Backbone of each chain as nested JSON, in Angstrom:
{
  "chains": [
    {"id": "A", "residues": [
      {"number": 1, "name": "MET", "atoms": {"N": [92.909, 104.897, 74.07], "CA": [92.017, 105.751, 74.848], "C": [92.216, 105.482, 76.336]}},
      {"number": 2, "name": "LYS", "atoms": {"N": [92.239, 106.55, 77.103], "CA": [92.458, 106.449, 78.54], "C": [91.266, 105.76, 79.213]}},
      {"number": 3, "name": "ALA", "atoms": {"N": [91.551, 104.925, 80.202], "CA": [90.463, 104.257, 80.921], "C": [90.974, 103.821, 82.296]}},
      {"number": 4, "name": "ILE", "atoms": {"N": [90.047, 103.637, 83.206], "CA": [90.415, 103.139, 84.537], "C": [90.766, 101.657, 84.423]}},
      {"number": 5, "name": "GLN", "atoms": {"N": [91.899, 101.288, 84.951], "CA": [92.29, 99.876, 84.983], "C": [91.844, 99.306, 86.328]}},
      {"number": 6, "name": "TRP", "atoms": {"N": [90.736, 98.628, 86.32], "CA": [90.147, 98.129, 87.56], "C": [90.797, 96.823, 87.993]}},
      {"number": 7, "name": "GLU", "atoms": {"N": [91.09, 96.722, 89.252], "CA": [91.415, 95.414, 89.804], "C": [90.126, 94.611, 89.883]}},
      {"number": 8, "name": "THR", "atoms": {"N": [90.255, 93.295, 89.907], "CA": [89.061, 92.446, 89.973], "C": [89.066, 91.53, 91.195]}},
      {"number": 9, "name": "LYS", "atoms": {"N": [90.179, 91.527, 91.915], "CA": [90.278, 90.671, 93.118], "C": [90.576, 91.539, 94.334]}},
      {"number": 10, "name": "LEU", "atoms": {"N": [89.814, 91.314, 95.391], "CA": [89.988, 92.103, 96.604], "C": [91.408, 91.971, 97.158]}},
      {"number": 11, "name": "GLU", "atoms": {"N": [91.93, 90.766, 97.154], "CA": [93.256, 90.546, 97.736], "C": [94.314, 91.373, 97.012]}},
      {"number": 12, "name": "THR", "atoms": {"N": [94.235, 91.399, 95.703], "CA": [95.197, 92.174, 94.914], "C": [95.06, 93.66, 95.207]}},
      {"number": 13, "name": "ALA", "atoms": {"N": [93.815, 94.122, 95.29], "CA": [93.581, 95.55, 95.568], "C": [94.123, 95.927, 96.945]}},
      {"number": 14, "name": "LEU", "atoms": {"N": [93.928, 95.067, 97.926], "CA": [94.413, 95.376, 99.277], "C": [95.944, 95.377, 99.334]}},
      {"number": 15, "name": "GLN", "atoms": {"N": [96.545, 94.462, 98.61], "CA": [98.018, 94.454, 98.55], "C": [98.535, 95.756, 97.949]}},
      {"number": 16, "name": "ARG", "atoms": {"N": [97.891, 96.192, 96.879], "CA": [98.294, 97.471, 96.258], "C": [98.023, 98.643, 97.193]}},
      {"number": 17, "name": "ALA", "atoms": {"N": [96.902, 98.58, 97.901], "CA": [96.554, 99.664, 98.828], "C": [97.62, 99.831, 99.909]}},
      {"number": 18, "name": "LYS", "atoms": {"N": [98.097, 98.707, 100.408], "CA": [99.163, 98.755, 101.422], "C": [100.438, 99.33, 100.825]}},
      {"number": 19, "name": "ALA", "atoms": {"N": [100.798, 98.846, 99.657], "CA": [102.058, 99.253, 99.031], "C": [102.035, 100.713, 98.599]}},
      {"number": 20, "name": "GLU", "atoms": {"N": [100.902, 101.17, 98.087], "CA": [100.808, 102.527, 97.535], "C": [100.194, 103.525, 98.518]}},
      {"number": 21, "name": "LYS", "atoms": {"N": [99.835, 103.013, 99.718], "CA": [99.243, 103.869, 100.772], "C": [98.041, 104.65, 100.251]}},
      {"number": 22, "name": "LYS", "atoms": {"N": [97.116, 103.928, 99.655], "CA": [95.884, 104.518, 99.137], "C": [94.7, 103.689, 99.632]}},
      {"number": 23, "name": "PRO", "atoms": {"N": [93.523, 104.313, 99.686], "CA": [92.325, 103.531, 99.974], "C": [91.878, 102.777, 98.727]}},
      {"number": 24, "name": "VAL", "atoms": {"N": [91.016, 101.803, 98.942], "CA": [90.43, 101.051, 97.828], "C": [89.05, 101.62, 97.518]}},
      {"number": 25, "name": "LEU", "atoms": {"N": [88.803, 101.876, 96.238], "CA": [87.455, 102.204, 95.783], "C": [86.847, 100.91, 95.257]}},
      {"number": 26, "name": "LEU", "atoms": {"N": [85.849, 100.417, 95.956], "CA": [85.195, 99.158, 95.569], "C": [83.859, 99.48, 94.904]}},
      {"number": 27, "name": "ASP", "atoms": {"N": [83.745, 99.139, 93.638], "CA": [82.542, 99.424, 92.855], "C": [81.845, 98.109, 92.542]}},
      {"number": 28, "name": "PHE", "atoms": {"N": [80.637, 97.942, 93.084], "CA": [79.81, 96.788, 92.728], "C": [78.904, 97.203, 91.574]}},
      {"number": 29, "name": "PHE", "atoms": {"N": [78.969, 96.481, 90.48], "CA": [78.168, 96.815, 89.294], "C": [77.213, 95.682, 88.959]}},
      {"number": 30, "name": "ASN", "atoms": {"N": [76.189, 96.042, 88.218], "CA": [75.205, 95.052, 87.754], "C": [75.713, 94.441, 86.455]}},
      {"number": 31, "name": "PRO", "atoms": {"N": [75.945, 93.128, 86.431], "CA": [76.499, 92.511, 85.214], "C": [75.475, 92.453, 84.081]}},
      {"number": 32, "name": "GLY", "atoms": {"N": [74.204, 92.754, 84.384], "CA": [73.175, 92.802, 83.334], "C": [72.563, 91.457, 83.037]}}
    ]},
    {"id": "B", "residues": [
      {"number": 1, "name": "MET", "atoms": {"N": [77.109, 104.953, 84.917], "CA": [78.476, 105.265, 85.32], "C": [79.446, 104.947, 84.18]}},
      {"number": 2, "name": "ASP", "atoms": {"N": [79.249, 103.783, 83.526], "CA": [80.155, 103.391, 82.441], "C": [80.03, 104.311, 81.241]}},
      {"number": 3, "name": "ALA", "atoms": {"N": [78.818, 104.798, 80.984], "CA": [78.59, 105.6, 79.786], "C": [78.993, 107.053, 79.977]}},
      {"number": 4, "name": "VAL", "atoms": {"N": [78.818, 107.578, 81.178], "CA": [79.0, 109.02, 81.384], "C": [80.152, 109.347, 82.335]}},
      {"number": 5, "name": "THR", "atoms": {"N": [80.164, 108.724, 83.494], "CA": [81.077, 109.152, 84.567], "C": [82.493, 108.602, 84.378]}},
      {"number": 6, "name": "TYR", "atoms": {"N": [82.616, 107.31, 84.264], "CA": [83.954, 106.713, 84.247], "C": [84.811, 107.075, 83.027]}},
      {"number": 7, "name": "PRO", "atoms": {"N": [84.213, 107.37, 81.866], "CA": [85.074, 107.76, 80.73], "C": [85.666, 109.167, 80.841]}},
      {"number": 8, "name": "GLU", "atoms": {"N": [85.122, 110.008, 81.742], "CA": [85.61, 111.397, 81.869], "C": [87.068, 111.416, 82.341]}},
      {"number": 9, "name": "GLU", "atoms": {"N": [87.882, 112.193, 81.645], "CA": [89.312, 112.206, 81.951], "C": [89.588, 112.653, 83.388]}},
      {"number": 10, "name": "LYS", "atoms": {"N": [88.856, 113.653, 83.852], "CA": [89.063, 114.123, 85.229], "C": [88.715, 113.043, 86.241]}},
      {"number": 11, "name": "VAL", "atoms": {"N": [87.683, 112.286, 85.942], "CA": [87.275, 111.194, 86.838], "C": [88.339, 110.101, 86.84]}},
      {"number": 12, "name": "ILE", "atoms": {"N": [88.819, 109.773, 85.668], "CA": [89.87, 108.745, 85.566], "C": [91.097, 109.178, 86.367]}},
      {"number": 13, "name": "ASP", "atoms": {"N": [91.517, 110.42, 86.148], "CA": [92.714, 110.916, 86.847], "C": [92.517, 110.885, 88.359]}},
      {"number": 14, "name": "PHE", "atoms": {"N": [91.317, 111.283, 88.794], "CA": [91.056, 111.295, 90.232], "C": [91.09, 109.874, 90.806]}},
      {"number": 15, "name": "ILE", "atoms": {"N": [90.347, 108.973, 90.193], "CA": [90.234, 107.609, 90.74], "C": [91.586, 106.906, 90.724]}},
      {"number": 16, "name": "VAL", "atoms": {"N": [92.298, 107.034, 89.631], "CA": [93.601, 106.363, 89.524], "C": [94.627, 107.013, 90.461]}},
      {"number": 17, "name": "GLY", "atoms": {"N": [94.522, 108.335, 90.621], "CA": [95.492, 109.03, 91.464], "C": [95.259, 108.873, 92.946]}},
      {"number": 18, "name": "GLN", "atoms": {"N": [93.995, 108.774, 93.329], "CA": [93.662, 108.802, 94.753], "C": [93.319, 107.434, 95.341]}},
      {"number": 19, "name": "THR", "atoms": {"N": [92.991, 106.469, 94.495], "CA": [92.493, 105.191, 95.008], "C": [93.1, 104.013, 94.254]}},
      {"number": 20, "name": "ILE", "atoms": {"N": [92.874, 102.835, 94.824], "CA": [93.086, 101.592, 94.084], "C": [91.7, 101.144, 93.629]}},
      {"number": 21, "name": "PRO", "atoms": {"N": [91.406, 101.231, 92.336], "CA": [90.065, 100.889, 91.875], "C": [89.845, 99.377, 91.753]}},
      {"number": 22, "name": "LEU", "atoms": {"N": [88.749, 98.944, 92.335], "CA": [88.401, 97.514, 92.329], "C": [86.951, 97.405, 91.889]}},
      {"number": 23, "name": "ARG", "atoms": {"N": [86.688, 96.581, 90.882], "CA": [85.33, 96.467, 90.358], "C": [84.886, 95.017, 90.413]}},
      {"number": 24, "name": "VAL", "atoms": {"N": [83.715, 94.814, 91.025], "CA": [83.227, 93.461, 91.253], "C": [81.748, 93.402, 90.884]}},
      {"number": 25, "name": "SER", "atoms": {"N": [81.35, 92.308, 90.258], "CA": [79.951, 92.111, 89.901], "C": [79.099, 91.928, 91.158]}},
      {"number": 26, "name": "SER", "atoms": {"N": [77.862, 92.407, 91.074], "CA": [76.943, 92.206, 92.197], "C": [76.558, 90.733, 92.344]}},
      {"number": 27, "name": "ALA", "atoms": {"N": [76.924, 89.909, 91.347], "CA": [76.672, 88.471, 91.452], "C": [77.816, 87.75, 92.164]}},
      {"number": 28, "name": "ASP", "atoms": {"N": [78.902, 88.463, 92.44], "CA": [80.069, 87.872, 93.098], "C": [79.779, 87.65, 94.585]}},
      {"number": 29, "name": "ALA", "atoms": {"N": [80.434, 86.658, 95.152], "CA": [80.245, 86.371, 96.582], "C": [80.615, 87.564, 97.459]}},
      {"number": 30, "name": "LEU", "atoms": {"N": [81.533, 88.405, 96.948], "CA": [81.944, 89.584, 97.719], "C": [80.754, 90.53, 97.958]}},
      {"number": 31, "name": "ALA", "atoms": {"N": [79.801, 90.547, 97.013], "CA": [78.62, 91.401, 97.173], "C": [77.778, 90.931, 98.363]}},
      {"number": 32, "name": "ASP", "atoms": {"N": [77.712, 89.632, 98.568], "CA": [77.001, 89.115, 99.75], "C": [77.763, 89.486, 101.019]}},
      {"number": 33, "name": "GLN", "atoms": {"N": [79.073, 89.343, 100.941], "CA": [79.914, 89.663, 102.11], "C": [79.715, 91.123, 102.532]}},
      {"number": 34, "name": "PHE", "atoms": {"N": [79.531, 92.015, 101.542], "CA": [79.337, 93.438, 101.831], "C": [77.851, 93.817, 101.889]}},
      {"number": 35, "name": "ASN", "atoms": {"N": [76.986, 92.822, 101.822], "CA": [75.543, 93.037, 101.896], "C": [75.074, 94.093, 100.887]}},
      {"number": 36, "name": "VAL", "atoms": {"N": [75.5, 93.922, 99.65], "CA": [75.109, 94.851, 98.583], "C": [73.715, 94.479, 98.078]}},
      {"number": 37, "name": "GLN", "atoms": {"N": [72.802, 95.453, 98.108], "CA": [71.415, 95.199, 97.723], "C": [71.022, 95.931, 96.455]}},
      {"number": 38, "name": "TRP", "atoms": {"N": [71.851, 96.847, 95.996], "CA": [71.499, 97.625, 94.804], "C": [72.784, 98.117, 94.15]}},
      {"number": 39, "name": "THR", "atoms": {"N": [72.72, 98.371, 92.86], "CA": [73.903, 98.879, 92.168], "C": [73.565, 100.179, 91.443]}},
      {"number": 40, "name": "PRO", "atoms": {"N": [74.547, 101.028, 91.18], "CA": [75.922, 100.873, 91.659], "C": [76.042, 101.16, 93.158]}},
      {"number": 41, "name": "THR", "atoms": {"N": [76.873, 100.359, 93.811], "CA": [77.281, 100.623, 95.19], "C": [78.783, 100.86, 95.172]}},
      {"number": 42, "name": "LEU", "atoms": {"N": [79.197, 102.003, 95.707], "CA": [80.626, 102.329, 95.798], "C": [81.009, 102.431, 97.266]}},
      {"number": 43, "name": "ALA", "atoms": {"N": [82.074, 101.741, 97.63], "CA": [82.541, 101.768, 99.016], "C": [84.019, 102.15, 99.042]}},
      {"number": 44, "name": "VAL", "atoms": {"N": [84.397, 102.851, 100.1], "CA": [85.815, 103.165, 100.329], "C": [86.309, 102.265, 101.445]}},
      {"number": 45, "name": "LEU", "atoms": {"N": [87.354, 101.493, 101.139], "CA": [87.939, 100.565, 102.103], "C": [89.35, 101.022, 102.448]}},
      {"number": 46, "name": "ASP", "atoms": {"N": [89.777, 100.704, 103.663], "CA": [91.191, 100.931, 103.956], "C": [92.0, 99.713, 103.508]}},
      {"number": 47, "name": "SER", "atoms": {"N": [93.292, 99.762, 103.729], "CA": [94.152, 98.699, 103.202], "C": [93.985, 97.379, 103.952]}},
      {"number": 48, "name": "GLU", "atoms": {"N": [93.204, 97.409, 105.042], "CA": [92.881, 96.164, 105.752], "C": [91.554, 95.58, 105.257]}},
      {"number": 49, "name": "GLY", "atoms": {"N": [90.896, 96.293, 104.352], "CA": [89.629, 95.819, 103.823], "C": [88.424, 96.312, 104.603]}},
      {"number": 50, "name": "LYS", "atoms": {"N": [88.645, 97.184, 105.577], "CA": [87.533, 97.7, 106.375], "C": [86.816, 98.819, 105.619]}},
      {"number": 51, "name": "GLU", "atoms": {"N": [85.488, 98.724, 105.585], "CA": [84.68, 99.728, 104.882], "C": [84.493, 100.972, 105.744]}},
      {"number": 52, "name": "HIS", "atoms": {"N": [84.697, 102.15, 105.134], "CA": [84.544, 103.411, 105.874], "C": [83.437, 104.301, 105.336]}},
      {"number": 53, "name": "SER", "atoms": {"N": [83.04, 104.079, 104.096], "CA": [81.909, 104.843, 103.576], "C": [81.302, 104.062, 102.421]}},
      {"number": 54, "name": "ARG", "atoms": {"N": [80.037, 104.396, 102.147], "CA": [79.325, 103.705, 101.081], "C": [78.336, 104.663, 100.45]}},
      {"number": 55, "name": "THR", "atoms": {"N": [78.19, 104.576, 99.135], "CA": [77.172, 105.358, 98.45], "C": [76.476, 104.446, 97.446]}},
      {"number": 56, "name": "VAL", "atoms": {"N": [75.172, 104.617, 97.317], "CA": [74.364, 103.786, 96.417], "C": [73.676, 104.688, 95.407]}},
      {"number": 57, "name": "GLY", "atoms": {"N": [73.709, 104.284, 94.141], "CA": [73.046, 105.045, 93.086], "C": [74.045, 105.761, 92.198]}},
      {"number": 58, "name": "TYR", "atoms": {"N": [73.525, 106.228, 91.065], "CA": [74.367, 106.869, 90.054], "C": [75.034, 108.135, 90.593]}},
      {"number": 59, "name": "LEU", "atoms": {"N": [76.282, 108.323, 90.231], "CA": [77.019, 109.551, 90.54], "C": [77.542, 110.13, 89.231]}},
      {"number": 60, "name": "GLY", "atoms": {"N": [77.274, 111.39, 88.989], "CA": [77.759, 112.045, 87.785], "C": [79.21, 112.457, 87.921]}},
      {"number": 61, "name": "PRO", "atoms": {"N": [79.806, 112.893, 86.824], "CA": [81.23, 113.265, 86.83], "C": [81.575, 114.381, 87.81]}},
      {"number": 62, "name": "ALA", "atoms": {"N": [80.637, 115.299, 88.057], "CA": [80.942, 116.425, 88.941], "C": [80.91, 116.028, 90.416]}},
      {"number": 63, "name": "GLU", "atoms": {"N": [80.183, 114.969, 90.734], "CA": [79.969, 114.675, 92.151], "C": [80.771, 113.478, 92.658]}},
      {"number": 64, "name": "ILE", "atoms": {"N": [81.306, 112.673, 91.759], "CA": [81.956, 111.447, 92.24], "C": [83.227, 111.756, 93.041]}},
      {"number": 65, "name": "ALA", "atoms": {"N": [84.042, 112.71, 92.583], "CA": [85.283, 113.002, 93.313], "C": [84.993, 113.559, 94.71]}},
      {"number": 66, "name": "PRO", "atoms": {"N": [84.096, 114.562, 94.858], "CA": [83.802, 115.041, 96.207], "C": [83.263, 113.95, 97.136]}},
      {"number": 67, "name": "ILE", "atoms": {"N": [82.407, 113.075, 96.612], "CA": [81.852, 112.01, 97.458], "C": [82.952, 111.032, 97.876]}},
      {"number": 68, "name": "LEU", "atoms": {"N": [83.84, 110.721, 96.941], "CA": [84.93, 109.807, 97.304], "C": [85.906, 110.478, 98.265]}},
      {"number": 69, "name": "LEU", "atoms": {"N": [86.124, 111.776, 98.108], "CA": [86.995, 112.473, 99.062], "C": [86.402, 112.433, 100.472]}},
      {"number": 70, "name": "LEU", "atoms": {"N": [85.079, 112.589, 100.556], "CA": [84.442, 112.459, 101.878], "C": [84.711, 111.074, 102.464]}},
      {"number": 71, "name": "GLY", "atoms": {"N": [84.617, 110.069, 101.618], "CA": [84.86, 108.699, 102.085], "C": [86.297, 108.484, 102.517]}},
      {"number": 72, "name": "ILE", "atoms": {"N": [87.216, 109.043, 101.744], "CA": [88.643, 108.908, 102.078], "C": [88.935, 109.64, 103.388]}},
      {"number": 73, "name": "ALA", "atoms": {"N": [88.376, 110.845, 103.526], "CA": [88.57, 111.601, 104.772], "C": [87.97, 110.856, 105.949]}},
      {"number": 74, "name": "ARG", "atoms": {"N": [86.799, 110.227, 105.724], "CA": [86.161, 109.479, 106.808], "C": [87.041, 108.297, 107.246]}},
      {"number": 75, "name": "ALA", "atoms": {"N": [87.698, 107.681, 106.293], "CA": [88.595, 106.572, 106.629], "C": [89.713, 107.06, 107.547]}},
      {"number": 76, "name": "TYR", "atoms": {"N": [90.307, 108.212, 107.221], "CA": [91.344, 108.775, 108.097], "C": [90.747, 109.147, 109.452]}},
      {"number": 77, "name": "PHE", "atoms": {"N": [89.579, 109.758, 109.433], "CA": [88.899, 110.169, 110.673], "C": [88.659, 108.954, 111.573]}},
      {"number": 78, "name": "ASN", "atoms": {"N": [88.134, 107.898, 110.994], "CA": [87.835, 106.697, 111.789], "C": [89.089, 106.079, 112.382]}},
      {"number": 79, "name": "ARG", "atoms": {"N": [90.209, 106.269, 111.692], "CA": [91.475, 105.697, 112.177], "C": [92.246, 106.693, 113.039]}},
      {"number": 80, "name": "GLU", "atoms": {"N": [91.608, 107.835, 113.326], "CA": [92.202, 108.905, 114.13], "C": [93.505, 109.422, 113.525]}},
      {"number": 81, "name": "GLU", "atoms": {"N": [93.56, 109.408, 112.198], "CA": [94.686, 110.002, 111.475], "C": [94.263, 111.424, 111.094]}},
      {"number": 82, "name": "ASN", "atoms": {"N": [94.262, 112.286, 112.114], "CA": [93.625, 113.598, 111.991], "C": [94.279, 114.495, 110.946]}},
      {"number": 83, "name": "GLU", "atoms": {"N": [95.59, 114.498, 110.911], "CA": [96.259, 115.403, 109.969], "C": [95.921, 115.043, 108.525]}},
      {"number": 84, "name": "GLN", "atoms": {"N": [95.897, 113.741, 108.238], "CA": [95.555, 113.325, 106.876], "C": [94.092, 113.645, 106.569]}},
      {"number": 85, "name": "ALA", "atoms": {"N": [93.233, 113.471, 107.561], "CA": [91.816, 113.789, 107.361], "C": [91.645, 115.273, 107.031]}},
      {"number": 86, "name": "LEU", "atoms": {"N": [92.373, 116.123, 107.75], "CA": [92.271, 117.568, 107.505], "C": [92.724, 117.932, 106.098]}},
      {"number": 87, "name": "VAL", "atoms": {"N": [93.784, 117.287, 105.644], "CA": [94.263, 117.561, 104.275], "C": [93.17, 117.247, 103.264]}},
      {"number": 88, "name": "VAL", "atoms": {"N": [92.498, 116.131, 103.462], "CA": [91.478, 115.721, 102.489], "C": [90.245, 116.624, 102.577]}},
      {"number": 89, "name": "TYR", "atoms": {"N": [89.809, 116.958, 103.789], "CA": [88.658, 117.876, 103.909], "C": [89.001, 119.239, 103.286]}},
      {"number": 90, "name": "ASN", "atoms": {"N": [90.205, 119.714, 103.521], "CA": [90.619, 120.991, 102.925], "C": [90.61, 120.921, 101.405]}},
      {"number": 91, "name": "LYS", "atoms": {"N": [91.105, 119.829, 100.876], "CA": [91.131, 119.649, 99.419], "C": [89.714, 119.686, 98.864]}},
      {"number": 92, "name": "LEU", "atoms": {"N": [88.815, 118.98, 99.53], "CA": [87.424, 118.935, 99.067], "C": [86.822, 120.346, 99.065]}},
      {"number": 93, "name": "ILE", "atoms": {"N": [86.994, 121.048, 100.18], "CA": [86.393, 122.383, 100.32], "C": [86.999, 123.36, 99.312]}},
      {"number": 94, "name": "ALA", "atoms": {"N": [88.305, 123.259, 99.094], "CA": [88.985, 124.204, 98.201], "C": [88.731, 123.908, 96.723]}},
      {"number": 95, "name": "GLU", "atoms": {"N": [88.716, 122.636, 96.375], "CA": [88.678, 122.291, 94.961], "C": [87.276, 122.017, 94.407]}},
      {"number": 96, "name": "TYR", "atoms": {"N": [86.309, 121.794, 95.309], "CA": [84.952, 121.476, 94.85], "C": [83.926, 122.342, 95.582]}},
      {"number": 97, "name": "PRO", "atoms": {"N": [84.08, 123.68, 95.507], "CA": [83.229, 124.562, 96.317], "C": [81.746, 124.489, 95.972]}},
      {"number": 98, "name": "ALA", "atoms": {"N": [81.418, 124.025, 94.778], "CA": [80.002, 123.954, 94.383], "C": [79.383, 122.593, 94.709]}},
      {"number": 99, "name": "SER", "atoms": {"N": [80.16, 121.71, 95.304], "CA": [79.663, 120.358, 95.554], "C": [78.62, 120.318, 96.665]}},
      {"number": 100, "name": "ASP", "atoms": {"N": [77.7, 119.388, 96.535], "CA": [76.704, 119.156, 97.589], "C": [77.342, 118.59, 98.857]}},
      {"number": 101, "name": "GLN", "atoms": {"N": [78.574, 118.151, 98.76], "CA": [79.24, 117.518, 99.907], "C": [79.933, 118.521, 100.837]}},
      {"number": 102, "name": "ILE", "atoms": {"N": [79.97, 119.783, 100.433], "CA": [80.707, 120.785, 101.199], "C": [80.208, 120.928, 102.649]}},
      {"number": 103, "name": "PRO", "atoms": {"N": [78.901, 120.983, 102.896], "CA": [78.472, 121.131, 104.301], "C": [78.994, 120.017, 105.22]}},
      {"number": 104, "name": "GLU", "atoms": {"N": [78.965, 118.784, 104.743], "CA": [79.49, 117.69, 105.569], "C": [80.991, 117.86, 105.794]}},
      {"number": 105, "name": "ALA", "atoms": {"N": [81.684, 118.318, 104.76], "CA": [83.129, 118.528, 104.9], "C": [83.425, 119.636, 105.914]}},
      {"number": 106, "name": "ILE", "atoms": {"N": [82.65, 120.71, 105.886], "CA": [82.848, 121.796, 106.859], "C": [82.58, 121.289, 108.276]}},
      {"number": 107, "name": "PHE", "atoms": {"N": [81.51, 120.518, 108.437], "CA": [81.179, 119.963, 109.756], "C": [82.338, 119.123, 110.289]}},
      {"number": 108, "name": "PHE", "atoms": {"N": [82.823, 118.193, 109.469], "CA": [83.859, 117.285, 109.963], "C": [85.225, 117.964, 110.049]}},
      {"number": 109, "name": "TYR", "atoms": {"N": [85.45, 118.978, 109.232], "CA": [86.692, 119.733, 109.394], "C": [86.734, 120.33, 110.801]}},
      {"number": 110, "name": "GLY", "atoms": {"N": [85.605, 120.901, 111.237], "CA": [85.534, 121.45, 112.593], "C": [85.722, 120.383, 113.66]}},
      {"number": 111, "name": "VAL", "atoms": {"N": [85.094, 119.241, 113.445], "CA": [85.204, 118.151, 114.423], "C": [86.652, 117.659, 114.535]}},
      {"number": 112, "name": "VAL", "atoms": {"N": [87.284, 117.468, 113.383], "CA": [88.656, 116.955, 113.398], "C": [89.615, 117.988, 114.006]}},
      {"number": 113, "name": "MET", "atoms": {"N": [89.39, 119.264, 113.664], "CA": [90.24, 120.305, 114.272], "C": [90.085, 120.309, 115.787]}},
      {"number": 114, "name": "TYR", "atoms": {"N": [88.848, 120.131, 116.243], "CA": [88.618, 120.066, 117.691], "C": [89.342, 118.856, 118.297]}},
      {"number": 115, "name": "LYS", "atoms": {"N": [89.198, 117.701, 117.661], "CA": [89.853, 116.499, 118.195], "C": [91.373, 116.645, 118.173]}},
      {"number": 116, "name": "HIS", "atoms": {"N": [91.867, 117.36, 117.172], "CA": [93.305, 117.497, 116.982], "C": [93.906, 118.503, 117.969]}},
      {"number": 117, "name": "THR", "atoms": {"N": [93.141, 119.58, 118.288], "CA": [93.687, 120.675, 119.101], "C": [93.048, 120.778, 120.487]}},
      {"number": 118, "name": "HIS", "atoms": {"N": [91.882, 120.144, 120.654], "CA": [91.079, 120.251, 121.889], "C": [90.576, 121.677, 122.104]}},
      {"number": 119, "name": "GLU", "atoms": {"N": [90.502, 122.444, 121.032], "CA": [89.976, 123.809, 121.135], "C": [88.564, 123.854, 120.558]}},
      {"number": 120, "name": "PRO", "atoms": {"N": [87.559, 124.085, 121.436], "CA": [86.155, 124.074, 120.984], "C": [85.822, 125.151, 119.959]}},
      {"number": 121, "name": "LYS", "atoms": {"N": [86.681, 126.155, 119.849], "CA": [86.376, 127.24, 118.899], "C": [86.207, 126.722, 117.476]}},
      {"number": 122, "name": "TYR", "atoms": {"N": [86.826, 125.585, 117.169], "CA": [86.705, 125.057, 115.818], "C": [85.315, 124.494, 115.546]}},
      {"number": 123, "name": "LEU", "atoms": {"N": [84.666, 123.983, 116.595], "CA": [83.285, 123.527, 116.431], "C": [82.367, 124.721, 116.196]}},
      {"number": 124, "name": "ARG", "atoms": {"N": [82.593, 125.781, 116.962], "CA": [81.793, 126.996, 116.788], "C": [82.03, 127.596, 115.4]}},
      {"number": 125, "name": "ALA", "atoms": {"N": [83.284, 127.548, 114.941], "CA": [83.588, 128.084, 113.61], "C": [82.857, 127.292, 112.528]}},
      {"number": 126, "name": "ALA", "atoms": {"N": [82.773, 125.986, 112.726], "CA": [82.037, 125.165, 111.759], "C": [80.568, 125.554, 111.754]}},
      {"number": 127, "name": "TYR", "atoms": {"N": [79.991, 125.727, 112.942], "CA": [78.587, 126.142, 113.03], "C": [78.382, 127.501, 112.348]}},
      {"number": 128, "name": "ASP", "atoms": {"N": [79.259, 128.45, 112.647], "CA": [79.113, 129.793, 112.071], "C": [79.188, 129.746, 110.542]}},
      {"number": 129, "name": "ARG", "atoms": {"N": [80.137, 128.977, 110.034], "CA": [80.291, 128.916, 108.575], "C": [79.098, 128.214, 107.921]}},
      {"number": 130, "name": "LEU", "atoms": {"N": [78.652, 127.125, 108.549], "CA": [77.502, 126.407, 107.994], "C": [76.258, 127.286, 108.012]}},
      {"number": 131, "name": "THR", "atoms": {"N": [76.064, 128.016, 109.1], "CA": [74.895, 128.893, 109.21], "C": [74.942, 129.995, 108.144]}},
      {"number": 132, "name": "ALA", "atoms": {"N": [76.133, 130.524, 107.929], "CA": [76.276, 131.615, 106.955], "C": [76.151, 131.127, 105.511]}},
      {"number": 133, "name": "GLU", "atoms": {"N": [76.766, 129.968, 105.228], "CA": [76.87, 129.534, 103.836], "C": [75.84, 128.481, 103.436]}},
      {"number": 134, "name": "HIS", "atoms": {"N": [75.315, 127.742, 104.423], "CA": [74.389, 126.646, 104.101], "C": [73.227, 126.611, 105.096]}},
      {"number": 135, "name": "PRO", "atoms": {"N": [72.515, 127.721, 105.236], "CA": [71.422, 127.758, 106.219], "C": [70.361, 126.703, 105.885]}},
      {"number": 136, "name": "GLY", "atoms": {"N": [69.903, 126.016, 106.919], "CA": [68.853, 125.023, 106.724], "C": [69.336, 123.659, 106.287]}},
      {"number": 137, "name": "HIS", "atoms": {"N": [70.616, 123.537, 105.976], "CA": [71.128, 122.246, 105.531], "C": [71.156, 121.252, 106.698]}},
      {"number": 138, "name": "GLU", "atoms": {"N": [71.055, 119.967, 106.35], "CA": [71.105, 118.906, 107.371], "C": [72.333, 119.034, 108.271]}},
      {"number": 139, "name": "TRP", "atoms": {"N": [73.489, 119.313, 107.68], "CA": [74.714, 119.363, 108.489], "C": [74.798, 120.635, 109.314]}},
      {"number": 140, "name": "THR", "atoms": {"N": [74.102, 121.678, 108.873], "CA": [74.004, 122.89, 109.686], "C": [73.171, 122.594, 110.931]}},
      {"number": 141, "name": "LYS", "atoms": {"N": [72.099, 121.829, 110.742], "CA": [71.268, 121.442, 111.896], "C": [72.051, 120.575, 112.875]}},
      {"number": 142, "name": "ARG", "atoms": {"N": [72.888, 119.693, 112.344], "CA": [73.669, 118.814, 113.23], "C": [74.701, 119.591, 114.043]}},
      {"number": 143, "name": "ALA", "atoms": {"N": [75.098, 120.747, 113.503], "CA": [76.084, 121.571, 114.213], "C": [75.414, 122.528, 115.203]}},
      {"number": 144, "name": "TYR", "atoms": {"N": [74.086, 122.517, 115.263], "CA": [73.343, 123.5, 116.056], "C": [73.829, 123.615, 117.506]}},
      {"number": 145, "name": "PRO", "atoms": {"N": [74.137, 122.528, 118.206], "CA": [74.606, 122.663, 119.597], "C": [75.881, 123.485, 119.738]}},
      {"number": 146, "name": "TYR", "atoms": {"N": [76.661, 123.576, 118.688], "CA": [77.953, 124.274, 118.781], "C": [77.78, 125.792, 118.857]}},
      {"number": 147, "name": "ARG", "atoms": {"N": [76.529, 126.267, 118.619], "CA": [76.286, 127.721, 118.719], "C": [76.503, 128.198, 120.157]}},
      {"number": 148, "name": "LEU", "atoms": {"N": [76.423, 127.279, 121.109], "CA": [76.548, 127.636, 122.521], "C": [77.996, 127.816, 122.958]}},
      {"number": 149, "name": "ILE", "atoms": {"N": [78.923, 127.441, 122.086], "CA": [80.345, 127.559, 122.421], "C": [80.777, 129.016, 122.255]}},
      {"number": 150, "name": "GLY", "atoms": {"N": [81.379, 129.571, 123.294], "CA": [81.858, 130.948, 123.217], "C": [83.077, 131.052, 122.328]}},
      {"number": 151, "name": "VAL", "atoms": {"N": [83.254, 132.219, 121.771], "CA": [84.439, 132.409, 120.905], "C": [85.407, 133.397, 121.547]}}
    ]}
  ]
}
């Protein structure tokens, strides 16, 4: 089943953002 | 969001295609760094980690893409990358005409066109369109001074 593959570390997301020339969508969720 | 919005195929395609998705617990130290007080909080960051837009509260499948497009366009706008900002505002206006975000997109499309060309007629055009299509809206009121610009 298709699903969003979320990054979990800011540093990794920023590295990808630079490489792929995209913004980062940062979602803060309630862990419950 | 997990039950309704994120499983939608269109939402998945949009988020994966347009952004680098990063998900962090509100208990994480990063939430303090970003001063997160409620969830869900969604922020659009540039590749340097600078925040350009933020939204708090549930977003349904129909509204998440337009709101994120506004955030992405704002990131370009803040960085004075006018051509990229215009592409994103145009995409939002063309592809999500029923969205609640359209008035803000029309307002900033006019602003960016003005900054890009130095022609005030684009501000007046934004006012005219907002008045015609979204009378009484907050962003129509914000464009009110532009009515004085001659065409």
